[in-house]
FIGULO-510151 format. One record per residue: residue in three letters; x, y, z of N, C-alpha, C in turn; residue number from 1. Coordinates in steps of 0.2 Angstrom, whole numbers, always signed. Layout:
N
SITE  rest   n.xx   n.yy   n.zz  ca.xx  ca.yy  ca.zz   c.xx   c.yy   c.zz   nr
SITE   ALA      X      Y      Z      X      Y      Z      X      Y      Z  NUM
...
***
This chain:
77
SITE  rest   n.xx   n.yy   n.zz  ca.xx  ca.yy  ca.zz   c.xx   c.yy   c.zz   nr
SITE   UNK   -131    -98    +80   -128    -93    +83   -131    -87    +83    1
SITE   UNK   -132    -83    +88   -134    -76    +88   -131    -72    +86    2
SITE   UNK   -134    -66    +84   -131    -60    +80   -126    -57    +85    3
SITE   UNK   -127    -57    +92   -122    -55    +96   -116    -58    +96    4
SITE   UNK   -117    -64    +95   -110    -68    +95   -106    -67    +89    5
SITE   UNK   -109    -66    +83   -107    -65    +77   -103    -57    +78    6
SITE   UNK   -107    -53    +81   -104    -47    +81    -97    -47    +86    7
SITE   UNK    -98    -50    +91    -92    -51    +96    -86    -53    +92    8
SITE   UNK    -87    -59    +89    -82    -62    +85    -79    -58    +80    9
SITE   UNK    -83    -54    +76    -82    -50    +71    -77    -44    +74   10
SITE   UNK    -79    -42    +80    -75    -37    +83    -69    -39    +86   11
SITE   UNK    -68    -46    +88    -62    -49    +89    -57    -49    +84   12
SITE   UNK    -59    -51    +78    -55    -51    +72    -53    -45    +69   13
SITE   UNK    -58    -39    +70    -55    -32    +69    -50    -30    +74   14
SITE   UNK    -51    -31    +80    -46    -30    +85    -40    -32    +83   15
SITE   UNK    -39    -38    +81    -32    -42    +80    -30    -39    +74   16
SITE   UNK    -33    -36    +70    -30    -33    +64    -28    -27    +66   17
SITE   UNK    -31    -23    +70    -28    -16    +72    -24    -16    +78   18
SITE   UNK    -23    -22    +81    -17    -24    +86    -12    -24    +81   19
SITE   UNK    -11    -28    +76     -5    -29    +72     -3    -23    +67   20
SITE   UNK     -8    -18    +66     -7    -12    +63     -3     -8    +67   21
SITE   UNK     -5     -7    +74     -1     -2    +79     +5     -5    +79   22
SITE   UNK     +6    -12    +80    +14    -14    +81    +18    -13    +75   23
SITE   UNK    +14    -15    +68    +18    -13    +63    +20     -5    +62   24
SITE   UNK    +16     -1    +64    +17     +6    +63    +22     +8    +68   25
SITE   UNK    +22     +6    +74    +27     +7    +79    +34     +5    +77   26
SITE   UNK    +34     -2    +74    +40     -5    +72    +43     +0    +66   27
SITE   UNK    +39     +1    +62    +40     +5    +56    +44    +12    +57   28
SITE   UNK    +41    +15    +62    +44    +22    +64    +50    +20    +68   29
SITE   UNK    +51    +15    +72    +58    +14    +76    +63    +11    +71   30
SITE   UNK    +61     +8    +67    +67     +4    +63    +67     +6    +55   31
SITE   UNK    +63    +11    +53    +65    +12    +46    +69    +17    +45   32
SITE   UNK    +72    +17    +39    +78    +23    +37    +74    +28    +31   33
SITE   UNK    +68    +26    +30    +65    +30    +26    +63    +38    +29   34
SITE   UNK    +62    +38    +36    +60    +43    +40    +66    +47    +44   35
SITE   UNK    +71    +48    +39    +77    +51    +42    +76    +58    +43   36
SITE   UNK    +70    +62    +40    +69    +68    +40    +66    +70    +46   37
SITE   UNK    +63    +66    +50    +60    +66    +57    +66    +64    +62   38
SITE   UNK    +65    +69    +66    +71    +68    +73    +70    +63    +76   39
SITE   UNK    +75    +59    +77    +77    +53    +80    +72    +52    +87   40
SITE   UNK    +73    +57    +91    +69    +57    +97    +62    +56    +96   41
SITE   UNK    +59    +60    +91    +52    +60    +90    +50    +52    +87   42
SITE   UNK    +54    +50    +82    +53    +44    +79    +52    +39    +84   43
SITE   UNK    +57    +38    +89    +57    +33    +94    +51    +35    +99   44
SITE   UNK    +49    +40   +100    +44    +42   +105    +36    +40   +102   45
SITE   UNK    +36    +42    +96    +30    +40    +92    +29    +32    +91   46
SITE   UNK    +35    +29    +89    +36    +22    +88    +35    +18    +94   47
SITE   UNK    +38    +21    +99    +37    +18   +106    +29    +17   +109   48
SITE   UNK    +26    +22   +107    +20    +24   +110    +16    +18   +106   49
SITE   UNK    +17    +19   +100    +12    +13    +96    +14     +6    +97   50
SITE   UNK    +20     +5    +99    +21     -2   +100    +19     -4   +107   51
SITE   UNK    +19     +1   +112    +16     +0   +119     +9     -1   +118   52
SITE   UNK     +5     +3   +114     -2     +3   +114     -3     -4   +110   53
SITE   UNK     +1     -6   +106     +0    -13   +102     +0    -18   +107   54
SITE   UNK     +5    -18   +111     +6    -22   +116     +0    -24   +120   55
SITE   UNK     -2    -17   +123     -9    -17   +128    -14    -19   +124   56
SITE   UNK    -16    -18   +118    -21    -21   +114    -20    -28   +114   57
SITE   UNK    -14    -31   +113    -13    -37   +112    -15    -42   +118   58
SITE   UNK    -14    -39   +123    -16    -42   +130    -24    -42   +131   59
SITE   UNK    -27    -36   +129    -33    -36   +130    -37    -41   +124   60
SITE   UNK    -34    -41   +119    -36    -45   +114    -36    -53   +116   61
SITE   UNK    -30    -55   +119    -31    -62   +121    -35    -62   +126   62
SITE   UNK    -37    -58   +131    -43    -59   +136    -49    -59   +132   63
SITE   UNK    -50    -55   +127    -57    -56   +123    -58    -62   +120   64
SITE   UNK    -52    -65   +117    -53    -71   +112    -55    -77   +118   65
SITE   UNK    -51    -76   +124    -53    -82   +129    -60    -82   +130   66
SITE   UNK    -64    -76   +131    -70    -75   +134    -75    -76   +128   67
SITE   UNK    -73    -74   +122    -77    -76   +117    -77    -83   +113   68
SITE   UNK    -72    -85   +113    -71    -92   +110    -70    -98   +115   69
SITE   UNK    -69    -98   +120    -67   -103   +125    -71   -102   +132   70
SITE   UNK    -76    -99   +130    -79    -99   +138    -87   -101   +137   71
SITE   UNK    -90   -102   +141    -97   -105   +140   -102    -99   +141   72
SITE   UNK   -101    -94   +139   -105    -88   +138   -111    -89   +134   73
SITE   UNK   -111    -92   +128   -117    -93   +123   -120   -100   +124   74
SITE   UNK   -117   -103   +129   -121   -111   +129   -128   -109   +129   75
SITE   UNK   -131   -106   +133   -137   -106   +134   -142   -104   +128   76
SITE   UNK   -139   -101   +124   -142    -98   +117   -144   -103   +112   77
***
């Protein structure tokens, strides 16, 4: 396996961790009762932004997983 493939697969793993981080932080902002000192509108705005960005990253991650793990991109090496 080439270094390029290892790096690409590592970046997919890192991207998946960050995707779930964004989704988790967004849901924490929206659902947490610990953040009552922050205005509800701001919590929903920030939380919604994190959730939507996490969903976008999840979509891009699924495309990247298909490309890195299920394509014949590295068959010639």
